PASEVEX-102342 format. One line per field, with one value per atom (N, C-alpha, C, CB): residue number from 1; residue in three letters; x, y, z. Coordinates in steps of 0.001 Angstrom, whole numbers, plus 500000, padded with zeros to 6 digits. Glycine has a CB too. Layout:
BEGIN
n	c(NUM|...)
res	c(ALA|...)
c1	c(X|...)
c2	c(Y|...)
c3	c(Z|...)
END
This chain:
BEGIN
n	c(1|1|1|1|2|2|2|2|3|3|3|3|4|4|4|4|5|5|5|5|6|6|6|6|7|7|7|7|8|8|8|8|9|9|9|9|10|10|10|10|11|11|11|11|12|12|12|12|13|13|13|13|14|14|14|14|15|15|15|15|16|16|16|16|17|17|17|17|18|18|18|18|19|19|19|19|20|20|20|20|21|21|21|21|22|22|22|22|23|23|23|23|24|24|24|24|25|25|25|25|26|26|26|26|27|27|27|27|28|28|28|28|29|29|29|29|30|30|30|30|31|31|31|31|32|32|32|32|33|33|33|33|34|34|34|34|35|35|35|35|36|36|36|36|37|37|37|37|38|38|38|38|39|39|39|39|40|40|40|40|41|41|41|41|42|42|42|42|43|43|43|43|44|44|44|44|45|45|45|45|46|46|46|46|47|47|47|47|48|48|48|48|49|49|49|49|50|50|50|50|51|51|51|51|52|52|52|52|53|53|53|53|54|54|54|54|55|55|55|55|56|56|56|56|57|57|57|57|58|58|58|58|59|59|59|59|60|60|60|60|61|61|61|61|62|62|62|62|63|63|63|63|64|64|64|64|65|65|65|65|66|66|66|66|67|67|67|67|68|68|68|68|69|69|69|69|70|70|70|70|71|71|71|71|72|72|72|72|73|73|73|73|74|74|74|74|75|75|75|75|76|76|76|76|77|77|77|77|78|78|78|78|79|79|79|79|80|80|80|80|81|81|81|81|82|82|82|82|83|83|83|83|84|84|84|84|85|85|85|85|86|86|86|86|87|87|87|87|88|88|88|88|89|89|89|89|90|90|90|90|91|91|91|91|92|92|92|92|93|93|93|93|94|94|94|94|95|95|95|95|96|96|96|96|97|97|97|97|98|98|98|98|99|99|99|99|100|100|100|100|101|101|101|101|102|102|102|102|103|103|103|103|104|104|104|104|105|105|105|105|106|106|106|106|107|107|107|107|108|108|108|108|109|109|109|109|110|110|110|110|111|111|111|111|112|112|112|112|113|113|113|113|114|114|114|114|115|115|115|115|116|116|116|116|117|117|117|117|118|118|118|118|119|119|119|119|120|120|120|120|121|121|121|121|122|122|122|122|123|123|123|123|124|124|124|124|125|125|125|125|126|126|126|126|127|127|127|127|128|128|128|128|129|129|129|129|130|130|130|130|131|131|131|131|132|132|132|132|133|133|133|133|134|134|134|134|135|135|135|135|136|136|136|136|137|137|137|137|138|138|138|138|139|139|139|139|140|140|140|140|141|141|141|141|142|142|142|142|143|143|143|143|144|144|144|144|145|145|145|145|146|146|146|146|147|147|147|147|148|148|148|148|149|149|149|149|150|150|150|150|151|151|151|151|152|152|152|152|153|153|153|153|154|154|154|154|155|155|155|155|156|156|156|156|157|157|157|157|158|158|158|158|159|159|159|159|160|160|160|160|161|161|161|161|162|162|162|162|163|163|163|163|164|164|164|164|165|165|165|165|166|166|166|166|167|167|167|167|168|168|168|168|169|169|169|169|170|170|170|170|171|171|171|171|172|172|172|172|173|173|173|173|174|174|174|174|175|175|175|175|176|176|176|176|177|177|177|177|178|178|178|178|179|179|179|179|180|180|180|180|181|181|181|181|182|182|182|182|183|183|183|183|184|184|184|184|185|185|185|185|186|186|186|186|187|187|187|187|188|188|188|188|189|189|189|189|190|190|190|190|191|191|191|191|192|192|192|192|193|193|193|193|194|194|194|194|195|195|195|195|196|196|196|196|197|197|197|197|198|198|198|198|199|199|199|199|200|200|200|200|201|201|201|201|202|202|202|202|203|203|203|203|204|204|204|204|205|205|205|205|206|206|206|206|207|207|207|207|208|208|208|208)
res	c(MET|MET|MET|MET|VAL|VAL|VAL|VAL|GLN|GLN|GLN|GLN|VAL|VAL|VAL|VAL|ILE|ILE|ILE|ILE|GLN|GLN|GLN|GLN|GLY|GLY|GLY|GLY|LYS|LYS|LYS|LYS|ASP|ASP|ASP|ASP|ILE|ILE|ILE|ILE|THR|THR|THR|THR|LEU|LEU|LEU|LEU|ALA|ALA|ALA|ALA|GLN|GLN|GLN|GLN|LEU|LEU|LEU|LEU|ILE|ILE|ILE|ILE|ASP|ASP|ASP|ASP|GLU|GLU|GLU|GLU|PHE|PHE|PHE|PHE|GLY|GLY|GLY|GLY|LEU|LEU|LEU|LEU|GLN|GLN|GLN|GLN|SER|SER|SER|SER|ALA|ALA|ALA|ALA|ASP|ASP|ASP|ASP|ASP|ASP|ASP|ASP|GLU|GLU|GLU|GLU|GLN|GLN|GLN|GLN|PHE|PHE|PHE|PHE|PHE|PHE|PHE|PHE|SER|SER|SER|SER|GLU|GLU|GLU|GLU|TRP|TRP|TRP|TRP|GLN|GLN|GLN|GLN|GLN|GLN|GLN|GLN|ASP|ASP|ASP|ASP|LEU|LEU|LEU|LEU|SER|SER|SER|SER|GLU|GLU|GLU|GLU|LEU|LEU|LEU|LEU|SER|SER|SER|SER|ASP|ASP|ASP|ASP|LEU|LEU|LEU|LEU|GLU|GLU|GLU|GLU|LYS|LYS|LYS|LYS|GLN|GLN|GLN|GLN|SER|SER|SER|SER|LEU|LEU|LEU|LEU|ASN|ASN|ASN|ASN|GLU|GLU|GLU|GLU|VAL|VAL|VAL|VAL|LYS|LYS|LYS|LYS|ALA|ALA|ALA|ALA|GLU|GLU|GLU|GLU|TYR|TYR|TYR|TYR|LEU|LEU|LEU|LEU|HIS|HIS|HIS|HIS|LEU|LEU|LEU|LEU|SER|SER|SER|SER|LYS|LYS|LYS|LYS|TYR|TYR|TYR|TYR|SER|SER|SER|SER|ILE|ILE|ILE|ILE|LEU|LEU|LEU|LEU|SER|SER|SER|SER|PRO|PRO|PRO|PRO|VAL|VAL|VAL|VAL|VAL|VAL|VAL|VAL|LYS|LYS|LYS|LYS|MET|MET|MET|MET|VAL|VAL|VAL|VAL|VAL|VAL|VAL|VAL|LEU|LEU|LEU|LEU|SER|SER|SER|SER|PRO|PRO|PRO|PRO|LEU|LEU|LEU|LEU|LEU|LEU|LEU|LEU|ARG|ARG|ARG|ARG|LEU|LEU|LEU|LEU|THR|THR|THR|THR|GLY|GLY|GLY|GLY|PHE|PHE|PHE|PHE|TYR|TYR|TYR|TYR|GLN|GLN|GLN|GLN|PRO|PRO|PRO|PRO|PRO|PRO|PRO|PRO|PHE|PHE|PHE|PHE|TYR|TYR|TYR|TYR|ILE|ILE|ILE|ILE|VAL|VAL|VAL|VAL|SER|SER|SER|SER|GLU|GLU|GLU|GLU|GLN|GLN|GLN|GLN|GLU|GLU|GLU|GLU|VAL|VAL|VAL|VAL|ARG|ARG|ARG|ARG|ILE|ILE|ILE|ILE|SER|SER|SER|SER|SER|SER|SER|SER|GLU|GLU|GLU|GLU|ASP|ASP|ASP|ASP|GLU|GLU|GLU|GLU|GLY|GLY|GLY|GLY|THR|THR|THR|THR|ILE|ILE|ILE|ILE|ILE|ILE|ILE|ILE|ARG|ARG|ARG|ARG|GLY|GLY|GLY|GLY|ARG|ARG|ARG|ARG|ILE|ILE|ILE|ILE|ASP|ASP|ASP|ASP|ILE|ILE|ILE|ILE|LEU|LEU|LEU|LEU|VAL|VAL|VAL|VAL|PHE|PHE|PHE|PHE|HIS|HIS|HIS|HIS|PRO|PRO|PRO|PRO|PRO|PRO|PRO|PRO|LEU|LEU|LEU|LEU|TRP|TRP|TRP|TRP|VAL|VAL|VAL|VAL|LEU|LEU|LEU|LEU|VAL|VAL|VAL|VAL|ILE|ILE|ILE|ILE|GLU|GLU|GLU|GLU|ALA|ALA|ALA|ALA|LYS|LYS|LYS|LYS|ARG|ARG|ARG|ARG|ALA|ALA|ALA|ALA|GLU|GLU|GLU|GLU|TYR|TYR|TYR|TYR|SER|SER|SER|SER|LEU|LEU|LEU|LEU|GLU|GLU|GLU|GLU|VAL|VAL|VAL|VAL|ALA|ALA|ALA|ALA|ILE|ILE|ILE|ILE|SER|SER|SER|SER|GLN|GLN|GLN|GLN|ALA|ALA|ALA|ALA|LEU|LEU|LEU|LEU|ALA|ALA|ALA|ALA|TYR|TYR|TYR|TYR|MET|MET|MET|MET|LEU|LEU|LEU|LEU|ALA|ALA|ALA|ALA|ASN|ASN|ASN|ASN|PRO|PRO|PRO|PRO|ASP|ASP|ASP|ASP|ASN|ASN|ASN|ASN|ASP|ASP|ASP|ASP|LYS|LYS|LYS|LYS|PRO|PRO|PRO|PRO|THR|THR|THR|THR|PHE|PHE|PHE|PHE|GLY|GLY|GLY|GLY|PHE|PHE|PHE|PHE|VAL|VAL|VAL|VAL|THR|THR|THR|THR|ASN|ASN|ASN|ASN|GLY|GLY|GLY|GLY|ARG|ARG|ARG|ARG|GLU|GLU|GLU|GLU|PHE|PHE|PHE|PHE|GLN|GLN|GLN|GLN|PHE|PHE|PHE|PHE|ILE|ILE|ILE|ILE|LYS|LYS|LYS|LYS|LEU|LEU|LEU|LEU|THR|THR|THR|THR|LYS|LYS|LYS|LYS|GLN|GLN|GLN|GLN|GLY|GLY|GLY|GLY|THR|THR|THR|THR|PRO|PRO|PRO|PRO|LYS|LYS|LYS|LYS|TYR|TYR|TYR|TYR|GLU|GLU|GLU|GLU|LEU|LEU|LEU|LEU|SER|SER|SER|SER|TYR|TYR|TYR|TYR|THR|THR|THR|THR|LEU|LEU|LEU|LEU|SER|SER|SER|SER|LEU|LEU|LEU|LEU|ASN|ASN|ASN|ASN|ARG|ARG|ARG|ARG|ARG|ARG|ARG|ARG|ASP|ASP|ASP|ASP|ASP|ASP|ASP|ASP|LEU|LEU|LEU|LEU|HIS|HIS|HIS|HIS|THR|THR|THR|THR|VAL|VAL|VAL|VAL|VAL|VAL|VAL|VAL|LYS|LYS|LYS|LYS|VAL|VAL|VAL|VAL|LEU|LEU|LEU|LEU|LYS|LYS|LYS|LYS|HIS|HIS|HIS|HIS|LEU|LEU|LEU|LEU|ALA|ALA|ALA|ALA|GLY|GLY|GLY|GLY|LEU|LEU|LEU|LEU|ILE|ILE|ILE|ILE|ARG|ARG|ARG|ARG|ASN|ASN|ASN|ASN|SER|SER|SER|SER)
c1	c(019353|019098|020287|017771|020751|021891|021455|022526|022231|021965|022905|022142|022325|023110|023061|022582|024248|024353|025109|025063|024588|025308|026463|024347|027594|028777|028527|029903|027733|027477|026683|026736|026055|025227|025898|023931|027117|027779|028228|028976|028223|028715|029965|027615|030734|031933|031556|032735|030462|030003|029718|028737|029135|028853|030143|027960|031126|032402|033090|033317|032969|033550|032837|033482|031509|030712|030792|029262|030719|030599|031942|029775|032963|034237|035407|034528|035139|036190|037201|036896|036847|037770|038103|037180|039388|039823|040694|040589|040607|041518|042884|040986|043940|045284|045725|046284|045282|045594|047097|044836|047875|049334|049877|049927|050598|051085|052009|051806|052715|053648|052990|054756|051761|051087|050974|049691|050646|050475|051429|049006|052705|053728|053955|055049|053471|053757|053212|053187|052188|051604|052292|050110|053233|053891|055405|053547|056018|057475|058044|057922|059248|060002|059272|060298|058588|057879|058825|056590|058911|059824|059157|060279|059975|059459|058961|060541|058061|057514|058301|056021|058302|058941|058026|059278|058582|057783|056689|058679|056995|056002|054844|056653|055162|054107|053237|054717|053864|053106|052194|054059|052689|051884|050674|052731|050884|049777|048718|050297|049155|048213|047463|048949|048120|047424|046309|048411|046552|045528|044370|046131|044684|043631|042756|044246|043396|042668|041778|043647|042325|041557|040364|042453|040569|039471|038373|039993|038789|037782|036988|038447|037671|036984|036029|038007|036415|035526|034264|036252|034453|033314|032442|033802|033014|032260|031231|033208|031134|030062|028701|030247|028713|027518|027798|027117|026756|026919|027853|025548|028815|029779|029490|031257|029135|028869|030176|027888|030129|031359|032070|031050|031379|032129|032977|031173|032491|033265|034456|032374|034255|035371|036479|034890|036097|037090|037835|036412|037098|037685|038573|036592|038089|038779|039894|037782|039675|040635|041438|039908|040752|041456|042355|040463|041863|042648|043993|041859|044035|045349|046256|045159|045659|046483|047122|045645|046351|046891|047954|045764|047760|048769|050055|048234|049934|051113|051915|050695|051234|051911|052312|051022|052154|052697|051838|053963|050583|049752|049182|048626|049432|049051|050201|048591|051316|052511|052825|053711|053657|054076|054741|055039|054535|053914|052425|054632|051779|050409|049376|050200|048215|047049|045856|046790|044868|043697|042433|043709|041486|040151|039121|039889|038003|036918|035707|036554|034956|033728|033996|032696|035086|035421|034426|036869|033760|032767|033457|031811|032994|033567|032457|034472|032831|031899|032706|031129|032234|032912|031868|033748|032192|031250|031936|030716|031160|031672|032040|030636|032782|033275|032148|034081|031039|029918|029003|029122|029406|028663|027241|028618|027053|025735|025505|025554|026619|026536|027394|026983|026811|027520|027451|026914|028597|028654|028984|029716|028184|028425|028545|027290|029382|029496|030506|029871|030792|031746|032733|031016|034016|035061|035106|036453|035082|035151|036379|035165|037552|038804|039707|039514|040213|041153|042474|040585|043536|044883|045541|045730|046084|046696|048008|045725|048854|050128|050065|051388|049693|049349|050349|049251|049828|048410|047948|048157|048713|048438|047467|049739|046535|045753|046628|044411|046747|047614|046814|048445|045767|045047|043570|045652|042715|041266|040827|040516|040168|039796|038277|040455|037749|036327|036179|035629|035399|035147|033663|035607|033367|031982|031700|031690|030442|030085|030491|028572|030650|031253|030524|031305|029200|028425|028545|026979|029112|029138|030296|029239|030044|031098|032001|030492|033258|034177|033853|035589|033068|032748|032095|031823|031200|030530|031550|029431|032441|033435|034420|034188|034768|035729|035192|036062|033950|033354|033276|031952|032881|032761|034127|032113|035137|036473|037023|037419|036824|037299|036633|037037|035346|034654|035288|033166|035580|036185|037622|036129|038328|039703|039737|040381|038724|038635|038456|037482|037961|037753|039034|036697|040115|041393|041809|042491|042045|042390|043766|042321|044630|045980|045980|046994|046289|046306|047693|045764|048724|050093|050619|050989|050104|050604|049482|051201|049856|048821|048151|049419|046921|046195|045980|044834|046092|045882|044597|047074|043940|042736|042903|041535|042133|042179|040761|043155|040235|038858|038855|037967|037944|037870|036474|038896|036115|034901|035287|033917|036543|037044|037694|035940|037122|037656|038456|036519|038090|038774|039338|037820|040411|041110|041533|042348|041477|041954|042512|040816|043596|044223|043892|045756|043888|043578|044619|042131|045005|045846|045145|047258|045149|044520|045480|043197|045620|046341|045374|047583|045626|044687|045368|043994|046605|047235|046571|048775|045891|045148|043944|046051|043876|042777|042958|042695|041952|042096|042167|040929|043169|043354|043505|044590|043049|043126|043536|041774|043999|044275|044062|045722|043728|043440|044489|042038|044701|045494|044613|046083|045204|044392|043586|045280|042526|041790|042554|040337|042875|043584|042568|044718|042770|041774|042390|041114|041685|042108|042153|041178|041382|041334|042560|040098|043279|044482|045672|044747|046552|047550|048318|048514|048930|049815|049256|051144|048024|047484|047414|046104|047067|047015|048413|046419|049435|050818|051096|051824|050604|050820|050128|050317|048932|048211|049068|046859|049649|050473|051749|050819|052351|053555|053271|054100|052130|051786|051535|050535|050780|050510|051803|049563|052718|053999|054806|054803|054753|055484|054923|055427|053606|052993|053342|051461|053323|053689|055130|053515|056026|057419|057621|058238|056878|056982|056600|056094|055550|055095|056100|053711|056608|057603|058839|058018|059225|060468|060276|061134|059042|058786|059109|057318)
c2	c(436608|437157|438033|437981|437822|438567|439977|437840|440955|442353|442761|443290|443212|443656|445177|443029|445811|447271|447695|447803|448678|449243|450105|450084|450004|450738|452222|450534|452809|454247|454635|454700|453648|453930|453570|453188|453027|452568|453749|451679|453546|454575|454062|454969|454993|454617|453802|455870|454146|453408|451945|454070|451699|450316|449550|450299|450204|449534|449176|450419|450051|449786|448625|451040|448641|447618|446257|448056|446241|444979|444365|445191|445213|444707|444960|445337|445548|445752|446808|444476|447677|448717|449666|449494|450045|450950|452067|450176|453227|454313|453985|455681|454190|453849|454751|453941|456001|456949|456999|456572|457085|457085|457977|455622|459023|459977|459322|461115|458282|457624|456568|456995|456215|455164|455552|454884|456829|457298|458462|457723|458154|459185|459436|458776|458513|458605|459876|457408|460455|461633|462936|461707|462841|464042|464046|464221|462892|462805|462421|461800|462928|462580|462959|461099|464091|464550|465411|465350|465117|465854|467124|464967|468087|469333|469132|470423|470007|469924|470828|470309|470474|471310|472485|470485|473489|474635|474204|475705|473234|472753|472056|471795|471284|470619|471650|469635|472676|473726|474465|474713|474685|475351|474493|475645|473188|472281|472306|470849|472355|472394|473723|472165|474806|476091|476034|477226|475315|475165|474309|474546|473232|472392|473218|471187|474001|474830|475840|475556|476515|477525|476896|478253|475726|475054|474631|473830|474081|473662|474857|472923|475920|477095|477696|478152|477665|478147|477289|478158|475969|475064|474991|473680|475288|475153|476259|475138|477178|478165|477499|479244|476302|475470|474164|475203|473381|472119|471183|471442|470606|469683|468268|470096|467383|465997|465209|465369|464022|463255|462886|462004|462598|462334|463523|461959|464736|465922|466089|467183|465771|465806|464863|465420|463674|462708|463250|461367|463846|464305|465529|464618|466502|467792|467765|468891|467051|467073|465778|467324|464648|463391|462961|462302|463051|462575|463291|462754|464637|465304|464933|466805|464757|464410|463035|464446|462070|460729|460712|459746|461520|461605|462226|462429|463326|464021|463142|465303|462263|461476|460078|461360|459796|458565|457333|458283|457476|456286|455750|456592|456452|455924|455167|457055|455047|454427|453118|455394|452249|451028|451390|450192|450574|449248|449267|448352|450420|450548|450298|451925|449859|449706|450316|448200|450724|451382|450737|452898|450488|450058|450981|448564|451139|451978|451123|453090|451519|450813|449343|450914|449091|447728|447246|447657|446134|445604|444908|444630|445170|444552|444050|445550|443068|442506|442143|441255|442535|442199|441772|443401|440740|440271|440274|438849|440498|440462|439032|441030|438861|437534|436523|437619|436962|436042|436019|436421|436764|436852|437369|435488|438106|438689|439972|438953|440609|441853|441739|443064|442091|442086|443490|441027|443992|445296|445050|446250|445655|445543|446934|444745|447056|448352|448321|449415|449496|449626|450743|449912|450439|451434|452373|450752|453664|454620|454372|456056|454385|454130|453287|455476|452201|451345|451321|449901|451754|451669|450431|452976|449568|448356|448055|447156|447337|446846|445343|447521|444585|443173|442441|442482|441702|441540|442507|440113|443552|444423|445545|445020|445810|447034|448158|446914|449229|450328|451500|450784|451898|453109|452967|454328|453136|453160|454619|452364|455031|456431|456562|457025|457456|457785|459259|457455|459542|460918|461225|461142|462301|462710|464041|462821|464329|465616|466738|465679|467918|469018|469348|470236|469156|469556|468569|469714|467380|466337|466536|464966|466181|466155|464942|466123|465072|463944|462817|464411|463106|462076|460867|462646|461113|460013|459204|460551|459877|459197|458400|460209|458913|458224|456869|459091|456836|455565|454577|455798|455087|454216|453675|454979|454537|454091|453063|455281|453295|452341|450979|452881|450974|449701|448936|449935|449636|448972|448570|449871|449373|449017|447759|450171|447569|446353|445111|446463|445305|444182|443761|444539|444511|444170|442760|445207|441858|440472|440321|439596|441329|441263|441849|442015|441002|441454|441855|440373|441640|441822|443237|440876|443956|445293|446318|445357|447554|448576|448930|449832|449403|449944|451427|449202|452215|453649|454050|454418|455050|455594|457070|455352|457568|458979|459402|459236|460363|460818|462298|460551|462675|464078|464426|464387|465675|466208|467298|466773|467304|468283|469468|468753|469912|471068|470653|471999|469531|469030|467648|468991|467319|466055|465481|466251|464146|463506|462129|463395|461766|460463|459559|460610|458248|457234|456127|456658|455603|454406|453348|454724|452110|450987|449816|450568|449215|447947|446895|448097|445638|444567|443419|444027|443636|442590|442569|442818|441465|441400|442318|441782|443263|444229|445249|444939|445445|446463|447862|446378|448626|449977|450965|450040|452186|453212|454540|453353|455424|456799|457693|456951|458955|459930|461037|460526|461595|462812|463992|463001|465159|466364|466534|467618|467308|467671|468772|468133|468517|469480|470158|468787|471424|472193|472889|473225|472819|473523|475027|473194|475504|476938|477441|477262|476542|476963|476937|476062|477882|478199|476992|479170|476209|475137|473741|475258|473628|472306|471378|472451|471917|471065|470547|471840|471364|470906|469731|472071|469839|468764|467484|469183|467600|466421|465670|466834|466398|465763|465188|466767|465894|465376|464051|466399|463969|462731|461602|462944|461874|460842|460346|461380|461257|460856|460014|462087|460393|459632|458227|460356|458095|456770|455922|456891|456540|455800|455302|456692|456151|455763|454644|456940|454681|453615|452270|453925|452265|451003|450509|451176|451418|451013|450391|452222|450918|450476|449361|451642|448953|447912|446530|447953)
c3	c(508667|507337|506901|507327|505686|505179|504791|503975|505246|504901|503775|506142|502670|501525|501473|500194|501464|501445|500196|502726|499511|498370|498889|497461|498230|498682|498850|497717|497977|498045|499286|496807|499953|501124|502448|501010|502393|503611|504462|503268|505761|506685|507398|507720|507924|508668|509899|509078|510548|511730|511379|512322|510216|509804|509534|508551|508956|508710|510020|507859|511008|512321|513006|513199|512961|513650|512968|513729|511649|510922|510528|509690|510345|509824|510765|508486|511942|512933|512544|513180|511614|511176|512320|510000|512439|513502|512936|514588|513551|513223|513811|513757|513032|513507|514649|512365|514632|515704|515980|516985|514903|515015|513904|514922|514253|513265|512246|513955|512643|511732|510853|512515|511143|510374|508904|510952|508661|507291|507024|507034|507100|506874|505384|507538|504534|503099|502459|502390|503051|502406|502845|502718|503778|504285|504144|505706|503997|504016|502652|505061|502383|501171|499889|501157|499899|498705|497869|499088|496585|495708|495186|494531|494811|494261|492827|494302|492401|491049|490107|491040|488843|487836|487493|486565|486850|486429|485452|485787|484595|483636|484350|482626|485380|486151|486865|487173|487427|488098|487115|488780|485920|484901|484537|483648|484410|484094|485191|483898|486447|487565|487605|488891|487247|487175|486137|486837|485040|484007|484511|482738|485227|485806|486747|486562|487598|488556|487838|489487|486837|486110|485397|485099|484802|484093|485057|483329|486198|487174|487698|488341|488060|488603|487573|489056|486301|485251|485164|483901|485117|484954|486201|484598|487375|488621|488820|489788|487882|487960|487807|486889|487240|487147|487888|485648|488119|488843|488078|489070|488797|488178|488671|488510|487752|488094|488137|487087|488751|488946|487644|489708|486520|485283|484841|484170|485093|484730|485674|484759|486959|487913|487452|489339|487001|486523|485300|486180|484395|483145|483346|482145|484106|484210|485252|484556|486357|487466|487570|488775|487670|487929|486781|488214|485572|484435|484319|483150|484393|484348|485520|484326|486718|487874|487711|489150|487216|487027|485925|486690|484901|483833|484361|482639|485099|485620|486575|486329|487275|488310|487849|489515|486557|485986|486104|486604|486504|486671|485360|487611|484253|482942|482292|482028|482991|482432|483161|482519|482549|483242|484561|482360|485621|485613|485957|486578|485861|486351|485255|486945|485702|484841|485564|484483|484792|485363|484818|485058|485709|485297|485943|485691|485289|485803|486103|484801|487114|487494|487821|486370|488539|488950|490001|489500|489735|490670|491833|489956|493052|494247|495159|495001|495987|496969|498196|496403|499356|500606|501622|501139|502398|503424|504779|503089|505831|507193|507555|508189|508646|509013|509187|510290|509764|509944|508730|511177|507668|506407|506610|505732|507693|507935|507162|509399|506739|505974|504723|506832|503592|502318|501722|501335|501291|500621|499159|501291|498299|496858|496265|496157|495274|494620|493503|495619|492972|491877|492214|490526|492107|492337|491134|492572|491387|490280|489421|490810|490047|489329|490228|488916|489700|490421|489665|490594|490329|489766|490364|490061|489514|490055|489326|489937|490061|489559|489774|490291|488732|488922|489797|487587|490804|491159|492259|491609|492536|493690|493341|494222|494254|494185|494718|494995|493973|494362|494924|493175|494193|494552|494203|493843|495210|495017|494983|496153|493899|493733|493656|492469|494473|494431|494087|495786|493059|492634|492787|491166|493477|493705|493010|495218|492826|492248|493199|491944|492658|493403|494694|492545|494714|495881|497036|495503|496805|497822|498800|497165|500045|501054|500825|502483|501197|501083|502054|501310|503095|504088|503428|505174|502480|501773|500994|500822|500304|499482|500336|498625|501516|502385|502839|503607|503304|503739|502586|504324|501423|500249|499830|499077|499791|499411|500395|499320|501690|502696|502531|504104|502229|502008|500862|501725|499772|498626|498906|497408|499690|500046|500899|500787|501739|502546|501679|503535|500464|499552|498837|498531|499015|498391|498816|498775|497860|498231|498865|497016|498753|499317|500723|498417|501716|503106|503588|503997|502771|503237|503062|502523|502077|501791|501950|500369|502286|502459|501136|503087|501231|500090|500338|499867|499296|499408|498700|498829|499256|498659|498388|499554|497428|497057|496723|495849|497454|497219|496874|498458|495989|495594|495111|494504|495290|494665|493660|495743|493274|492333|493012|491455|494107|494826|496063|495234|496668|497858|497582|499068|498320|498101|499452|497168|499556|500778|500438|501831|501124|500939|502124|500775|501856|502870|502779|502681|503919|503960|504794|504539|504285|504991|505046|504304|506226|506365|506899|507310|506523|506899|507637|505662|508113|508912|510280|509039|510585|511850|511785|513046|512704|512723|511606|514093|510759|509706|510300|508710|509888|510422|509273|511359|509518|508478|509097|507737|508235|508635|507428|509199|507702|506655|506647|506846|505475|505386|505778|503954|505881|506000|504717|506275|504799|503588|502860|503927|501618|500780|499868|499946|499593|498846|497636|499756|496531|495326|495546|494170|496537|496816|497567|497606|498251|498945|497986|500166|498160|497148|496610|497708|497493|497036|497278|497715|497702|498035|496824|498641|495648|494458|494119|493255|494388|494215|495161|494478|496397|497370|496933|498753|496379|495881|494866|495243|493925|492896|493499|491790|494444|495098|495800|496106|496479|497196|496198|498098|495144|494141|493502|493060|493204|492626|493606|492208|494881|495904|496048|497255|496054|496160|494938|496310|493760|492545|492649|491282|493150|493287|494284|493688|495379|496380|495785|497590|494984|494383|493357|493726|492533|491521|492166|490667|493307|493936|494962|494596|495166|496197|495673|496665)
END
């Protein structure tokens, strides 16, 4: 009997058991989030200070994921060039992935998919402020596994507005992934690092 799981309900253990996903366990596997990051301009830093102030103001009340997208994600994607050529963005992209024996099917919708035709560039999951990133990480990995391109890595970005984490997935042979550290809006320069990483990933894709 085929088991159908909604992407929002998937666990990391299920991805490991059903799809053979493995942690890369290699510091160099995901070097893109730590190396060759360029400095930000004063104007970019000022824009990020405004994003932080707006989020902290609004977070006095419960922040749902649409507000996280509007207040935090939208400015970050604009600052890092993902609204410009060669990138395109779609929201609520429907995906379906099945295990090799087709005994398990995962269905869901990607919050935001950034692509450079025909490549998937960045899978983004945004959760409400109260949610842990653990839920978003499993969901993003499931959708990243659905990427039809097996030759190039796919990157993921998850956030609940206050915390941020990057993911890298490769699918040559055994699918492997690695995570960045958790970055926090509450730490002084972490939001700057988030933008530096996004800009670096955008540059890698443009130049590939």
